[in-house]
LOVEX-856131 format. One record per residue (C-alpha): x, y, z; residue in one letter. Coordinates in steps of 0.02 Angstrom, whole numbers, plus 50000, padded with zeros to 5 digits. Layout:
XYZA
...
end
This chain:
569965593950083X
571305580650108X
570865563150168X
571775565650334X
570535579250386X
568805573150441X
568045590150485X
568635607250431X
567885622850513X
568345639650440X
567805656950505X
566205649750577X
564965662250651X
563185660050711X
561995674050757X
560355672350850X
559035685550882X
558385686951060X
556595691851025X
555755702851157X
553945700851209X
552835702651057X
551385714851059X
550295708550918X
548585715650960X
548035733650937X
547595734651122X
549345729151176X
550165741751061X
549035755651125X
549395751751307X
551225746151299X
551845753951139X
552785745650996X
553815730051024X
555655732851056X
556915728050923X
557625710550941X
559385709751016X
560795701050923X
561735686951007X
563275679350927X
563465661450989X
565025659150881X
566205671850804X
567525667550674X
567905650050742X
569165639450646X
569905622250680X
570265605550596X
569845588150661X
571035574850597X
570295558650534X
570345544850665X
570705556850808X
569795560550970X
569405579250975X
568705588651126X
567785605151143X
567795613451314X
567105629451387X
565845636551509X
563965634851487X
563445646451346X
565165646851265X
564525640251098X
565035621851112X
563335614151073X
562995627050937X
564615622050851X
564125603650858X
562385606950788X
563115616650642X
564345602450607X
562895590150616X
561865600550494X
560505605150620X
560915623750614X
561485633950466X
562955645550499X
562745664250483X
564445664650398X
565905653050375X
566115635450307X
566035617850381X
566675603250276X
566365585250331X
567295570950251X
566375554750294X
564735547850362X
564275557650518X
563145552850663X
562695564550806X
562265559550984X
561335575451032X
559805576451146X
559555557651143X
557795551251169X
556995567651116X
556135559050968X
555385544551066X
553505542251059X
552885541851240X
551465529651205X
552575516751118X
553605504051215X
555495504551221X
555585490151098X
554425498950976X
555405515150992X
557005505650950X
556185499850787X
555585517550748X
557205526750789X
558345514150706X
557285515350548X
557435534350550X
559335532750569X
559395521750414X
559475503850479X
558525490350384X
557175480250471X
558285464850457X
559765473650539X
558645480550675X
557955463450719X
559715456250719X
560345470050836X
558815471050950X
559495460151091X
561175469051088X
560345486151096X
559225480951240X
560685473451335X
561745489151309X
560345500551372X
560175490151530X
558365494851569X
557795476951600X
555935472951601X
555485491051563X
555905487851379X
554105482551348X
553345496951447X
552815513651370X
554235526351365X
553125538851459X
553465529051620X
555375529951594X
556485541551692X
557445554351589X
559035544451615X
558245528351552X
557635536951394X
559355544151358X
560165527151387X
558975519051264X
559325532751135X
561195530351156X
561035511551138X
560125513850971X
561345526750905X
562925516850945X
562395502750828X
562615513850674X
564535511850664X
564845529350594X
566455536050517X
566255552150617X
565355553050785X
564965569150877X
564425567751059X
563685581151171X
563825576351355X
562805560351334X
564175549251408X
563825557651576X
562085549751591X
561585534151685X
562395524951826X
564225520051844X
564015503551751X
563195511851601X
564505525651593X
565855512351589X
564985503851442X
564925520651353X
566785523651379X
567195505951323X
566175508751166X
567095525151131X
568755515951151X
568205502251029X
567655515350902X
569335523950916X
570255507650884X
569205505450726X
569765522550664X
568165532350697X
568365551150716X
567555556950878X
567135574850927X
566655576351110X
565885590551209X
565995587651396X
566285596651561X
567385582151620X
569155588751607X
569835571551652X
568975564251498X
569675577751385X
571435576251455X
571505557351455X
570595553551291X
570765568351171X
572225570351051X
571745588551024X
570495600751097X
569815618251071X
569255630151209X
567775641351167X
567425656751272X
565875667151230X
565935660651052X
567785664151025X
569255652151016X
570355654751170X
571525640051144X
571795625851019X
573075611951036X
573455595551126X
572085590451248X
573095591451410X
573785608851367X
572065615951326X
571335608551486X
572735615751591X
572505633151518X
570605632351539X
570675625951720X
571995638851768X
570875652851703X
569355646151796X
570375644651957X
571025662451940X
569275669251911X
568625660452067X
570095666652171X
569825684752118X
567985683852162X
568255676952338X
567305685552480X
568205688752644X
568185673052751X
569195676752905X
567915673853042X
567145657953109X
565535655653009X
565415636853005X
565245624552862X
563755615752941X
562805630253018X
563335635853191X
564925625853231X
565165616753396X
566495625253502X
567215618653665X
568745622553773X
569365631953924X
569825647453823X
571605651653875X
572005652353689X
570715653653550X
570675650953363X
570205667453280X
570245662353097X
570765650252962X
571675655652804X
572205647552640X
573845653052561X
574325649452380X
575915641352313X
576895657652319X
576235662652490X
574835673352416X
573525676852548X
571625676652541X
571515661652426X
569835653052411X
570495635752368X
572015624652342X
572415614952183X
572695596252175X
574535592352147X
575115609952191X
575895616852352X
574935627252476X
574775632252659X
573395631152788X
573565644852921X
572725644453092X
572605661453177X
572505662153367X
572455674153513X
573225669153680X
572445677053835X
573855670753945X
575615664153916X
575695645553876X
577325635853888X
576635621453784X
575175618453667X
574795608953507X
573825613453349X
572835600853250X
571715600453096X
570395587853048X
569845587452866X
568165579552830X
567625576352651X
565885583052608X
565285564952619X
565795565052804X
567355554152789X
568895559952887X
570295560852758X
571695568852860X
572155573953038X
573825583253039X
574455589353209X
576035596853285X
576225582053404X
577575573653298X
578555589753268X
578485595453449X
577445607153557X
577315625953532X
577395640253658X
576665657753656X
576535673553759X
574975684153775X
574395690853608X
573995685753430X
574925673753316X
574705660253187X
575325642753146X
575575636652967X
575345619152900X
576415619252742X
575925606752607X
577295603452476X
576075594352359X
574215592752393X
573645574752371X
571785577752396X
570675576552244X
569455590752202X
567995593252320X
567415602652473X
568155598452644X
567595603952816X
569025609352927X
569015607453117X
570345616653218X
571065611553385X
572185620853509X
572585608953650X
573765602053778X
573875583253806X
572155577753863X
571455595553874X
570595606953747X
570985625453754X
569895628153599X
569095616053476X
567975621553333X
567095607053249X
566955609653059X
567015628453075X
567895631752911X
567875625852730X
569305620852617X
568935619752431X
570085609552320X
570065612152132X
570805601351995X
572405606051907X
572155593851764X
571595575751752X
570735569151908X
570825550751953X
569445542052051X
569545542152240X
569795554952377X
571655557252355X
573195554052249X
574195539452317X
576065543252304X
577175529152246X
578295522752109X
577955509551977X
579365496951950X
579255483451817X
579955466251847X
579905449751755X
579565431751801X
580025425451629X
581305411651624X
582805413451510X
582775402151358X
583595385351380X
585155383651274X
585065369651147X
586305355751168X
end
């Protein structure tokens, strides 16, 4: 294997046997018969990829797709059923952190024990003790038995021990998602420092933003098979598009007023009533279950007028699931509408959705100035899914970056 390849995976397969209930005693066999044959389950089938030295490599896929199994084979925890894994360099694995802690020992004592198991000398452990404790951020609990720790505190302590090993190759399984915001930032900063030092990092995570923003390459596993392999953003886009399509195809009918918060509050005089709320896709496709951040879409309000109205307005209120009002589009600025008796609809066309992924309650209003014909408070739900990397916040802020300079021109020598 050449020096520019840190990990080479070729035709990797892993088979497990799903053992049924065992009937070991003579009585059980007489009553229930012989045990059934164990079923085969292939967690991985003929998986191949290379991880370049010094790169950040991501593995994505649904739960049960084989991601963690692949990492455990690379780490030497599992033996493959077939295929070959070659590792070029010292490898450390951050898998199931804290699982080896002794519950009766204190955090400090467990640091000594785990660091020794990982190969650190007693001198190096003592020299790194304060740094490890500070990184874990568990304060005065460091001298308390681990059995009183929360699961998150134990994982943070395990991560803090493992990151002191300065490996050539690091494989990480979701552990950067533990802890509070401050601890996650420390984890990401540490990953960035490792990358600058030339460490090869293999990351399994459900955070598509992390894969797209950090990974040079990625592989998508689906039921143990490779579905895509290439640059991180391209693999994420293909994976997310497939997930979105699957959700859209499995959407139940949602045309009536069911309410996002139980029975919705409804007020108004009733001359015209909202009869449904519909989501249309970028190409006008009906019966969509969600919109995608950054893509076009349409919100359609269906109504039925019981008498002719020369003027009325339509409005929407979008509440984030946290309760915050994020948008309140109305027809007031574009002008009033008119209708005869009968059914109709009004579309709110969105050229590019700026809302970040989440669930939003939708309230609908049919009104004249100062008077409600029909108002349904949070009667419908709008789901927004990511189309790639997702930045923090509720929405994308449109704008343009322009660079300037306050530097003074050099003074000419006389």
